[in-house]
C-alpha positions as CSV (number, residue, x, y, z in Angstrom):
1,X,16.8,-31.6,-17.3
2,X,18.9,-28.8,-18.8
3,X,18.7,-29.8,-22.5
4,X,15.8,-27.5,-23.3
5,X,16.7,-24.7,-20.9
6,X,18.8,-21.6,-21.4
7,X,19.9,-18.6,-19.4
8,X,18.1,-15.5,-20.9
9,X,20.8,-13.0,-19.8
10,X,24.3,-12.9,-18.6
11,X,25.8,-12.4,-15.1
12,X,29.0,-11.0,-13.7
13,X,31.9,-13.3,-12.8
14,X,34.5,-10.8,-11.8
15,X,33.7,-10.7,-8.0
16,X,32.8,-13.1,-5.2
17,X,29.1,-13.7,-5.3
18,X,26.4,-16.3,-5.0
19,X,22.9,-16.1,-6.5
20,X,20.2,-18.0,-8.3
21,X,19.9,-18.0,-12.1
22,X,16.5,-18.4,-13.7
23,X,16.7,-20.8,-16.7
24,X,13.8,-20.8,-19.0
25,X,12.5,-23.7,-21.0
26,X,11.0,-23.4,-24.5
27,X,7.5,-23.3,-23.0
28,X,8.5,-20.5,-20.5
29,X,8.8,-22.6,-17.4
30,X,11.5,-21.7,-14.9
31,X,14.3,-23.9,-13.5
32,X,16.5,-22.4,-10.8
33,X,20.3,-23.0,-10.8
34,X,22.6,-21.8,-8.0
35,X,25.7,-20.0,-9.2
36,X,28.7,-19.3,-7.0
37,X,31.6,-17.1,-8.1
38,X,34.7,-17.6,-5.9
39,X,38.1,-16.0,-6.2
40,X,40.9,-18.5,-5.3
41,X,44.4,-17.2,-5.8
42,X,44.3,-15.3,-9.1
43,X,41.5,-17.3,-10.7
44,X,37.7,-16.8,-10.5
45,X,35.9,-20.1,-10.3
46,X,32.2,-20.4,-11.3
47,X,30.3,-23.2,-9.7
48,X,26.8,-24.3,-10.9
49,X,24.7,-26.5,-8.6
50,X,21.1,-27.7,-8.2
51,X,19.0,-25.2,-6.3
52,X,16.1,-27.6,-5.5
53,X,17.3,-28.1,-2.0
54,X,17.5,-24.4,-1.2
55,X,14.7,-21.9,-0.6
56,X,14.0,-19.6,-3.5
57,X,15.3,-16.0,-3.3
58,X,11.9,-14.6,-4.0
59,X,8.3,-15.6,-3.8
60,X,5.2,-13.9,-5.2
61,X,2.0,-14.4,-3.2
62,X,-1.2,-13.4,-5.0
63,X,-3.8,-13.4,-2.2
64,X,-6.2,-11.2,-4.2
65,X,-9.2,-12.1,-6.3
66,X,-7.7,-11.1,-9.7
67,X,-4.8,-12.4,-11.8
68,X,-1.5,-10.6,-11.5
69,X,1.2,-10.0,-14.1
70,X,4.9,-9.4,-13.0
71,X,8.3,-9.2,-14.6
72,X,11.7,-7.8,-13.9
73,X,12.1,-4.2,-14.9
74,X,14.1,-3.8,-18.0
75,X,13.5,-7.3,-19.4
76,X,11.5,-8.4,-22.4
77,X,7.7,-8.7,-22.4
78,X,7.9,-12.5,-23.1
79,X,9.4,-13.0,-19.7
80,X,6.2,-11.7,-18.0
81,X,4.5,-14.2,-15.7
82,X,0.8,-14.4,-14.9
83,X,-0.1,-15.5,-11.4
84,X,-3.7,-16.5,-10.9
85,X,-5.7,-15.6,-7.7
86,X,-4.8,-17.4,-4.5
87,X,-1.6,-18.8,-5.9
88,X,2.0,-18.5,-5.0
89,X,5.1,-19.0,-7.1
90,X,8.9,-18.9,-6.5
91,X,10.9,-16.5,-8.6
92,X,14.5,-15.6,-9.4
93,X,15.9,-12.7,-11.5
94,X,16.0,-13.2,-15.2
95,X,18.8,-10.6,-15.4
96,X,21.0,-10.5,-12.3
97,X,22.9,-7.4,-13.4
98,X,19.8,-5.2,-13.6
99,X,18.2,-3.5,-10.6
100,X,16.3,-5.8,-8.2
101,X,13.0,-4.3,-9.2
102,X,9.7,-6.0,-10.2
103,X,7.0,-4.4,-12.3
104,X,3.7,-5.7,-11.0
105,X,0.2,-5.0,-12.2
106,X,-3.3,-6.4,-12.6
107,X,-3.9,-8.4,-15.7
108,X,-6.3,-6.6,-18.1
109,X,-7.3,-3.1,-17.2
110,X,-5.1,-2.4,-14.2
111,X,-2.3,-0.1,-13.1
112,X,1.4,-1.1,-12.9
113,X,4.0,-0.2,-10.3
114,X,7.7,-0.9,-9.7
115,X,8.7,-2.5,-6.4
116,X,12.3,-2.7,-5.1
117,X,12.6,-6.1,-3.6
118,X,15.2,-5.0,-1.0
119,X,12.9,-2.4,0.5
120,X,10.9,-4.2,3.2
121,X,7.4,-2.8,4.1
122,X,4.4,-1.6,2.3
123,X,4.5,-0.3,-1.3
124,X,2.2,1.7,-3.6
125,X,-1.3,0.3,-4.1
126,X,-2.4,-1.3,-7.3
127,X,-5.7,-0.4,-8.9
128,X,-7.9,-2.0,-11.5
129,X,-11.1,-1.1,-13.3
130,X,-13.9,-2.6,-11.2
131,X,-17.2,-0.7,-11.3
132,X,-20.5,-2.3,-10.4
133,X,-23.7,-3.4,-12.1
134,X,-27.0,-2.5,-10.3
135,X,-29.0,-5.7,-10.7
136,X,-32.6,-6.7,-10.1
137,X,-31.9,-9.7,-7.9
138,X,-34.7,-12.0,-8.8
139,X,-33.9,-11.8,-12.6
140,X,-30.7,-13.7,-12.0
141,X,-30.1,-17.4,-11.6
142,X,-27.4,-19.2,-9.6
143,X,-27.4,-22.2,-11.9
144,X,-23.8,-21.5,-12.9
145,X,-22.8,-20.5,-9.3
146,X,-23.4,-16.8,-10.0
147,X,-23.7,-14.6,-6.9
148,X,-24.9,-11.0,-7.0
149,X,-23.6,-8.8,-4.2
150,X,-24.2,-10.6,-0.9
151,X,-27.4,-12.4,-2.0
152,X,-27.1,-16.1,-2.8
153,X,-29.7,-16.8,-5.4
154,X,-31.9,-19.8,-5.7
155,X,-31.3,-22.4,-8.4
156,X,-33.1,-21.9,-11.7
157,X,-36.1,-24.1,-12.3
158,X,-37.1,-23.0,-15.7
159,X,-35.1,-23.4,-18.9
160,X,-36.8,-20.8,-21.2
161,X,-35.5,-17.3,-21.4
162,X,-38.9,-15.9,-20.6
163,X,-38.5,-17.2,-17.1
164,X,-38.1,-14.3,-14.6
165,X,-34.8,-15.6,-13.1
166,X,-33.1,-15.8,-16.5
167,X,-33.7,-12.2,-17.7
168,X,-30.6,-10.8,-16.0
169,X,-31.8,-7.2,-15.8
170,X,-29.6,-4.3,-14.7
171,X,-29.8,-0.5,-14.7
172,X,-28.7,0.8,-18.1
173,X,-28.6,4.2,-19.9
174,X,-28.4,3.2,-23.5
175,X,-28.9,6.7,-24.9
176,X,-29.9,10.1,-23.6
177,X,-30.4,10.4,-19.8
178,X,-33.3,8.0,-19.1
179,X,-32.4,5.0,-17.0
180,X,-33.9,1.7,-18.2
181,X,-33.9,-2.0,-17.3
182,X,-31.8,-3.9,-19.8
183,X,-30.3,-7.3,-20.1
184,X,-26.8,-7.5,-18.6
185,X,-23.9,-7.3,-21.2
186,X,-20.3,-8.0,-20.1
187,X,-18.2,-4.8,-20.0
188,X,-20.9,-2.6,-21.4
189,X,-20.0,0.8,-20.0
190,X,-23.5,2.2,-20.1
191,X,-24.5,-0.4,-17.5
192,X,-21.6,0.3,-15.2
193,X,-21.6,2.5,-12.1
194,X,-19.3,3.7,-9.3
195,X,-20.6,4.3,-5.8
196,X,-18.6,7.1,-4.2
197,X,-17.9,7.6,-0.5
198,X,-20.4,10.4,-0.4
199,X,-23.2,8.1,-1.8
200,X,-23.2,9.4,-5.4
201,X,-23.8,6.8,-8.0
202,X,-21.6,7.9,-11.0
203,X,-22.4,6.6,-14.4
204,X,-19.3,5.1,-16.1
205,X,-20.6,5.5,-19.6
206,X,-20.8,9.3,-19.3
207,X,-17.2,9.8,-18.1
208,X,-13.7,8.8,-19.5
209,X,-12.5,5.3,-18.5
210,X,-10.2,5.3,-15.5
211,X,-8.5,2.5,-13.6
212,X,-8.2,4.5,-10.4
213,X,-11.3,6.2,-8.9
214,X,-11.1,9.9,-9.6
215,X,-11.8,12.5,-7.0
216,X,-12.7,15.0,-9.7
217,X,-16.5,15.5,-10.3
218,X,-16.5,14.2,-13.8
219,X,-19.4,12.5,-15.6
220,X,-23.1,12.3,-14.6
221,X,-24.8,10.9,-11.5
222,X,-28.1,9.1,-10.9
223,X,-31.0,11.4,-10.1
224,X,-34.7,11.7,-10.4
225,X,-36.6,13.4,-13.2
226,X,-38.3,15.9,-10.9
227,X,-37.6,19.1,-9.1
228,X,-39.6,17.9,-6.1
229,X,-40.1,14.5,-4.4
230,X,-43.0,12.4,-5.7
231,X,-46.1,12.6,-3.5
232,X,-49.3,10.6,-3.0
233,X,-48.0,7.3,-4.2
234,X,-46.7,8.7,-7.5
235,X,-43.6,7.4,-9.3
236,X,-40.8,9.4,-10.9
237,X,-38.4,8.0,-13.4
238,X,-34.6,7.8,-12.9
239,X,-32.3,9.9,-15.1
240,X,-28.7,11.1,-15.2
241,X,-27.8,14.7,-14.3
242,X,-24.8,16.7,-13.3
243,X,-23.8,16.6,-9.7
244,X,-25.6,19.4,-7.8
245,X,-25.1,20.0,-4.1
246,X,-28.6,21.5,-3.9
247,X,-30.1,18.1,-5.0
248,X,-28.2,16.2,-2.4
249,X,-31.3,14.3,-1.3
250,X,-32.2,13.0,-4.7
251,X,-28.6,12.2,-5.7
252,X,-27.4,10.3,-2.7
253,X,-28.0,6.6,-2.9
254,X,-27.6,3.6,-0.6
255,X,-28.4,-0.2,-0.5
256,X,-30.4,-1.3,2.5
257,X,-29.9,-4.4,4.6
258,X,-33.1,-5.9,3.2
259,X,-31.5,-5.6,-0.3
260,X,-33.4,-2.6,-1.6
261,X,-32.1,0.6,-3.2
262,X,-33.1,4.0,-1.9
263,X,-32.1,7.7,-2.0
264,X,-32.3,10.2,0.9
265,X,-35.9,10.9,0.3
266,X,-37.8,8.8,2.9
267,X,-40.1,5.9,2.0
268,X,-39.1,5.8,-1.7
269,X,-37.3,2.8,-3.4
270,X,-36.0,2.0,-6.9
271,X,-38.2,-0.4,-8.9
272,X,-39.4,-0.9,-12.5
273,X,-42.5,0.9,-13.8
274,X,-45.5,-1.4,-13.6
275,X,-44.4,-3.4,-10.6
276,X,-43.4,-7.1,-11.1
277,X,-44.8,-7.1,-14.6
278,X,-42.3,-4.4,-15.4
279,X,-39.3,-6.7,-14.8
280,X,-38.5,-6.9,-18.5
281,X,-36.1,-5.4,-21.0
282,X,-36.7,-1.7,-22.0
283,X,-38.9,-0.7,-19.0
284,X,-38.2,2.6,-17.2
285,X,-36.6,2.5,-13.8
286,X,-38.5,4.6,-11.3
287,X,-38.5,5.8,-7.7
288,X,-41.7,5.1,-5.9
289,X,-43.4,4.0,-2.6
290,X,-42.5,0.8,-0.8
291,X,-45.9,-1.0,-1.5
292,X,-45.4,-3.4,1.4
293,X,-48.0,-6.2,1.4
294,X,-50.2,-7.2,4.4
295,X,-47.8,-10.0,5.1
296,X,-44.9,-7.5,5.4
297,X,-43.4,-9.0,2.2
298,X,-41.1,-6.9,0.1
299,X,-42.2,-6.9,-3.5
300,X,-39.7,-9.0,-5.6
301,X,-39.3,-6.1,-8.1
302,X,-37.7,-4.0,-5.4
303,X,-35.0,-6.5,-4.6
304,X,-31.8,-4.8,-5.9
305,X,-28.2,-5.6,-5.2
306,X,-24.8,-4.9,-6.8
307,X,-22.6,-7.1,-8.8
308,X,-19.0,-6.1,-9.5
309,X,-17.4,-6.3,-12.9
310,X,-14.5,-8.3,-11.5
311,X,-13.9,-9.9,-8.1
312,X,-12.4,-7.9,-5.4
313,X,-12.5,-4.2,-4.4
314,X,-10.5,-2.7,-7.2
315,X,-7.7,-1.7,-4.9
316,X,-4.8,-4.0,-3.9
317,X,-2.3,-3.6,-1.1
318,X,1.3,-4.7,-1.8
319,X,4.0,-5.3,0.8
320,X,7.5,-6.9,0.8
321,X,8.2,-9.3,3.6
322,X,11.3,-11.3,4.7
323,X,10.0,-14.9,5.0
324,X,13.1,-16.7,6.2
325,X,15.7,-16.2,3.5
326,X,13.0,-15.6,0.9
327,X,11.8,-12.1,0.0
328,X,8.1,-12.2,-0.5
329,X,6.0,-9.8,-2.5
330,X,2.5,-10.2,-1.0
331,X,-0.5,-8.9,-2.8
332,X,-3.9,-8.7,-1.0
333,X,-7.2,-7.0,-1.6
334,X,-7.2,-3.7,0.2
335,X,-10.7,-4.1,1.7
336,X,-10.2,-7.7,2.6
337,X,-10.7,-8.4,6.3
338,X,-7.3,-8.9,7.8
339,X,-6.9,-12.3,9.4
340,X,-5.9,-12.6,13.0
341,X,-2.1,-12.1,13.3
342,X,-0.5,-15.3,14.3
343,X,3.1,-16.2,14.3
344,X,3.5,-18.3,11.1
345,X,6.3,-20.5,9.9
346,X,7.8,-19.3,6.6
347,X,6.2,-21.0,3.7
348,X,8.1,-23.8,1.9
349,X,7.9,-23.6,-1.9
350,X,8.8,-27.0,-3.3
351,X,9.9,-27.7,-6.9
352,X,8.3,-30.8,-8.3
353,X,8.4,-32.5,-11.7
354,X,10.8,-32.4,-14.5
355,X,10.5,-28.6,-14.9
356,X,9.7,-28.2,-11.2
357,X,6.3,-26.6,-11.3
358,X,5.9,-24.7,-8.0
359,X,3.7,-25.8,-5.2
360,X,3.4,-24.2,-1.8
361,X,2.8,-25.5,1.7
362,X,3.5,-24.3,5.2
363,X,4.9,-26.0,8.2
364,X,2.0,-27.6,10.1
365,X,3.0,-27.8,13.7
366,X,-0.2,-26.9,15.4
367,X,-0.8,-30.4,16.5
368,X,2.6,-30.7,18.1
369,X,2.6,-29.2,21.6
370,X,5.7,-30.8,23.0
371,X,8.5,-28.7,24.4
372,X,11.9,-29.2,25.8
373,X,13.5,-26.9,28.4
374,X,17.0,-27.2,29.7
375,X,18.7,-25.0,32.4
376,X,22.3,-25.3,33.3
377,X,23.9,-23.5,36.2
378,X,27.6,-24.0,36.9
379,X,28.6,-21.5,39.6
380,X,32.1,-22.9,40.0
381,X,32.5,-23.2,36.2
382,X,34.7,-25.5,34.3
383,X,38.4,-25.7,33.4
384,X,40.0,-26.9,30.2
385,X,43.7,-27.6,29.7
386,X,45.3,-27.5,26.2
387,X,48.2,-30.1,26.1
388,X,50.3,-30.7,23.0
389,X,51.9,-34.0,21.9
390,X,55.2,-33.5,23.9
391,X,53.2,-33.6,26.3
392,X,53.2,-30.1,27.5
393,X,50.4,-28.0,29.0
394,X,50.1,-24.8,26.9
395,X,47.2,-22.9,28.4
396,X,44.5,-23.4,31.1
397,X,41.1,-22.0,30.3
398,X,38.9,-21.1,33.3
399,X,35.2,-20.4,32.7
400,X,33.2,-19.4,35.7
401,X,29.5,-18.7,36.5
402,X,28.1,-20.4,33.5
403,X,24.4,-20.1,32.9
404,X,22.5,-21.7,29.9
405,X,18.8,-21.6,29.2
406,X,17.5,-23.6,26.3
407,X,13.9,-23.9,25.1
408,X,12.7,-25.9,22.1
409,X,9.1,-25.9,20.9
410,X,7.6,-27.0,17.6
411,X,7.9,-23.5,16.3
412,X,11.1,-22.1,17.8
413,X,14.4,-22.9,19.6
414,X,15.9,-20.3,21.9
415,X,19.2,-20.2,23.6
416,X,20.4,-17.7,26.3
417,X,23.9,-18.3,27.5
418,X,26.4,-16.3,29.6
419,X,29.8,-16.8,31.2
420,X,30.5,-14.6,34.2
421,X,34.3,-14.7,33.9
422,X,36.8,-15.9,31.3
423,X,40.5,-16.3,32.0
424,X,43.1,-18.1,30.0
425,X,46.4,-18.7,31.8
426,X,49.8,-19.1,30.1
427,X,51.2,-22.4,31.4
428,X,54.6,-22.1,29.8
429,X,57.3,-22.3,32.5
430,X,58.9,-19.0,33.4
431,X,56.7,-17.0,31.1
432,X,56.8,-13.2,31.2
433,X,53.1,-12.8,30.7
434,X,51.4,-15.5,32.9
435,X,47.8,-14.6,31.8
436,X,46.9,-14.8,28.1
437,X,43.3,-13.4,28.3
438,X,41.2,-11.9,31.0
439,X,38.5,-9.2,31.5
440,X,40.0,-5.7,31.6
441,X,39.8,-3.8,34.9
442,X,37.3,-1.0,34.8
443,X,38.7,2.5,34.4
444,X,38.6,4.9,37.3
445,X,35.4,6.9,37.3
446,X,33.7,4.8,34.7
447,X,30.2,3.3,35.0
448,X,31.7,-0.2,35.2
449,X,33.6,0.7,38.3
450,X,30.5,1.9,40.2
451,X,28.4,-1.2,39.3
452,X,27.6,-3.4,42.3
453,X,26.6,-6.5,40.3
454,X,29.4,-8.4,38.6
455,X,29.5,-8.0,34.8
456,X,29.0,-10.9,32.4
457,X,32.0,-11.4,30.3
458,X,30.3,-13.2,27.4
459,X,26.6,-13.3,26.6
460,X,25.0,-15.2,23.6
461,X,21.4,-14.9,22.6
462,X,20.0,-16.9,19.7
463,X,16.6,-18.0,18.3
464,X,16.1,-20.5,15.5
465,X,13.1,-21.6,13.5
466,X,12.5,-25.1,12.1
467,X,13.3,-25.8,8.4
468,X,12.2,-28.5,6.1
469,X,15.3,-28.1,4.0
470,X,18.0,-30.4,5.3
471,X,20.7,-28.0,4.2
472,X,19.2,-24.8,5.6
473,X,19.3,-23.4,9.1
474,X,17.1,-20.4,9.9
475,X,18.0,-18.1,12.8
476,X,15.8,-15.2,13.7
477,X,18.5,-13.6,15.8
478,X,22.0,-14.2,16.9
479,X,23.4,-11.6,19.3
480,X,26.9,-11.9,21.0
481,X,28.3,-9.5,23.5
482,X,31.9,-9.6,24.9
483,X,33.0,-7.2,27.6
484,X,36.3,-5.3,27.4
485,X,39.2,-7.8,27.5
486,X,43.0,-7.8,27.9
487,X,45.1,-10.0,25.6
488,X,48.7,-10.6,26.5
489,X,50.6,-12.4,23.7
490,X,53.9,-14.1,24.3
491,X,55.7,-15.2,21.1
492,X,56.7,-18.6,22.4
493,X,53.2,-19.5,23.5
494,X,51.7,-18.1,20.2
495,X,54.0,-20.3,18.1
496,X,53.3,-23.4,20.2
497,X,49.5,-22.7,19.8
498,X,49.8,-22.3,16.1
499,X,51.7,-25.5,15.9
500,X,49.1,-27.3,18.1
501,X,46.2,-26.1,15.8
502,X,47.8,-27.4,12.7
503,X,50.0,-24.7,11.2
504,X,53.0,-26.5,9.7
505,X,56.0,-25.4,7.6
506,X,55.4,-25.6,3.9
507,X,58.0,-27.8,2.1
508,X,58.6,-26.1,-1.3
509,X,60.8,-29.0,-2.5
510,X,58.0,-31.5,-2.0
511,X,55.4,-29.3,-3.5
512,X,57.4,-28.8,-6.7
513,X,58.9,-32.3,-7.1
514,X,56.3,-33.5,-9.5
515,X,55.9,-30.3,-11.6
516,X,57.0,-31.3,-15.0
517,X,55.5,-28.5,-17.1
518,X,53.3,-25.4,-16.7
519,X,50.1,-27.4,-17.1
520,X,51.0,-29.7,-14.2
521,X,52.2,-26.7,-12.2
522,X,48.7,-25.1,-12.5
523,X,47.0,-28.4,-11.7
524,X,49.0,-29.0,-8.6
525,X,48.8,-25.5,-7.3
526,X,45.1,-24.9,-8.1
527,X,43.3,-24.5,-4.8
528,X,40.6,-26.9,-3.8
529,X,37.1,-25.5,-4.0
530,X,34.8,-25.9,-1.1
531,X,32.1,-28.5,-1.3
532,X,29.2,-27.8,-3.6
533,X,26.5,-25.4,-2.4
534,X,24.0,-28.1,-3.2
535,X,25.4,-30.2,-0.2
536,X,26.9,-27.4,2.0
537,X,24.6,-26.3,4.8
538,X,23.6,-22.7,4.6
539,X,22.6,-20.4,7.4
540,X,20.1,-17.5,7.3
541,X,20.0,-14.8,10.0
542,X,17.2,-12.4,10.2
543,X,19.6,-10.3,12.3
544,X,23.2,-11.1,13.2
545,X,24.9,-8.9,15.7
546,X,28.4,-9.1,17.2
547,X,28.5,-6.1,19.5
548,X,31.4,-3.7,19.8
549,X,34.1,-4.3,22.3
550,X,37.6,-3.2,23.3
551,X,40.9,-5.0,23.6
552,X,44.0,-4.0,25.4
553,X,47.0,-5.7,23.8
554,X,50.4,-6.6,25.2
555,X,53.0,-8.3,23.1
556,X,56.3,-9.9,24.2
557,X,58.7,-11.2,21.5
558,X,61.1,-14.1,22.2
559,X,64.8,-13.7,21.8
560,X,65.4,-17.2,20.4
561,X,62.9,-19.9,19.4
562,X,63.4,-23.7,19.0
563,X,64.3,-24.7,15.5
564,X,60.9,-26.1,14.6
565,X,59.1,-23.0,15.9
566,X,61.5,-20.7,14.1
567,X,60.9,-22.5,10.8
568,X,57.1,-22.2,11.4
569,X,57.5,-18.5,12.1
570,X,59.6,-18.0,9.0
571,X,57.1,-19.8,6.8
572,X,54.3,-17.7,8.1
573,X,56.2,-14.5,7.6
574,X,55.3,-13.4,11.2
575,X,57.2,-10.6,12.9
576,X,56.3,-9.4,16.4
577,X,57.4,-6.3,18.2
578,X,57.3,-5.6,21.9
579,X,54.6,-3.1,23.1
580,X,52.3,-2.6,26.0
581,X,48.8,-1.4,26.7
582,X,47.7,-0.8,23.1
583,X,43.9,-0.1,22.9
584,X,42.0,-1.6,20.0
585,X,38.4,-0.6,19.6
586,X,36.4,-3.1,17.5
587,X,33.2,-1.8,16.1
588,X,30.1,-4.1,16.0
589,X,29.6,-6.5,13.2
590,X,25.9,-6.3,12.1
591,X,24.1,-8.0,9.2
592,X,20.4,-8.3,8.3
593,X,19.1,-11.2,6.3
594,X,22.4,-12.8,5.2
595,X,22.1,-16.2,3.7
596,X,25.3,-18.2,3.0
597,X,27.5,-21.0,4.1
598,X,29.2,-21.0,7.5
599,X,32.6,-20.5,5.9
600,X,31.3,-17.4,4.0
601,X,29.8,-16.0,7.2
602,X,33.1,-16.5,9.0
603,X,35.1,-15.1,6.1
604,X,32.9,-11.9,6.2
605,X,33.5,-11.6,10.0
606,X,37.2,-12.1,9.6
607,X,37.5,-9.4,6.9
608,X,35.5,-7.0,9.1
609,X,37.8,-7.4,12.1
610,X,40.9,-7.5,9.9
611,X,39.9,-4.1,8.6
612,X,39.1,-2.9,12.1
613,X,42.6,-3.9,13.3
614,X,44.3,-2.3,10.3
615,X,42.4,1.0,11.0
616,X,43.9,1.4,14.5
617,X,46.4,4.2,14.2
618,X,48.6,2.8,17.1
619,X,49.0,-0.6,15.5
620,X,51.2,-0.2,12.4
621,X,52.3,-3.8,12.9
622,X,48.8,-5.1,12.4
623,X,49.4,-6.4,8.9
624,X,52.3,-8.5,10.3
625,X,50.6,-10.2,13.2
626,X,47.3,-10.9,11.5
627,X,48.9,-12.4,8.5
628,X,48.8,-15.8,10.3
629,X,45.0,-15.9,10.2
630,X,43.5,-17.6,7.2
631,X,41.2,-14.8,5.9
632,X,40.5,-16.6,2.6
């Protein structure tokens, strides 16, 4: 699989990180590889794993009618990718050390703009050259599926070019200012027009080419070759002239619902000179009376519509969305009717085949209307005792007023849980601090003291979306609130709890008994890496919030510990000092769109609160007491 692939650029390996690498084949196809850089001890470890079981970091959705080119800013032109209309493709950076910016533009004659993929929301619009042809409808055939404007043409019955519906006549200004009927030619600027918001029909051949419509009055506009409107059934030919506000009635044009073209002069419509016999190459285009027949039939020579040079409006809207853990660059036609906003599952982009060509699908759950709702109310709560192997009861955990509401549908799982009161009692005989953890009493004069309803000690709110990836869990929100608590630590209980939860003394003699040389020493002391990211479950949070809280700390050191606990304390390097009523303010832990393994999320939380404790001016001992926690 990797024999014909290579990494185009390098990436940094001097800091903890995890990211996708875009490996390119000789044919330019992409293969994503997950890279994890981990610092263990004094060594950085680089782990490469298959990324096929993980959602891509980025996805480009081209919902417009024209092909799009995109590439990472600062990379080579050969790394540019073309995305056809109505297609979606996963993407990863070719150069991870460059800025996370994509250069996106319309293939061909279109504008290019840079988009920073970390900035959610709408971005600058894209423009492409897309003027119109003014076509005589009945001179076109739909044999090849061609559609002019909104008129679906009848199939061609004749095969010779003299047939009316094969002449393909449009308004043209081949030379001078006279407007003629000429056979349509692709991209011929003398046949192209722009209809402005004010109704002016600007001629492209008489103005410099521009991708974006200009508000400056440049070029010539469609007009009539007369100072006054034609009268008594007369015809006047069409010409080009400079825009003149005093000729507003003869320079303002519109296309009617019955597929005719008219100016602001009443009762006059565009048609070829000579009626239906004038529907041929080189004939003058004129403005004349309607000539409606007795059967109220519109003459076929007056059927006129527009046909754009390229599909779409010429203006594209671009926005960046967070679709689960995938950042999506979505490109849509600006004038396209917006679909009804419905809550959609994030799109799954699968990788199939040897080079994993991208295909996209979305989670189809419309047919599944089943739901599961669970409500739990435990007014009296529950109690949990922690007993070691002696046996000896260490603590008793009392949880009161428990309320849990769980709802699962085909599209979402929600959980609301709360505990009215949490208290952890120290069960060690003759302990100086009989309660390990309990809610702090409200301060005098505070809002908490005046509240009538009891406060909830712990509240958890979470919502989770379904995922087709077995190793990915997607949470829209996770919000945890803990009221102000008091923590009373007694050294004897702390050491017994550490021993109960698996902290043991390290035997240096056993660890070094088989170390024969430096190579064996490195091999035996090298830390074990976590399981591969290809198999480890990853968790995405659209928003993760652990709200701020406050702890009041009391610590009581023991005069003498049993031998096994003293050895454990020495091996951990733990030193406790006596103090009372130390206030620790813990700021909230907030993250948006993190996507990593559970161990990495916990490590990030641990480092945050470790720094919070270290920053407390009244706790100079913080480094000593928190050294027992495995932050790595």
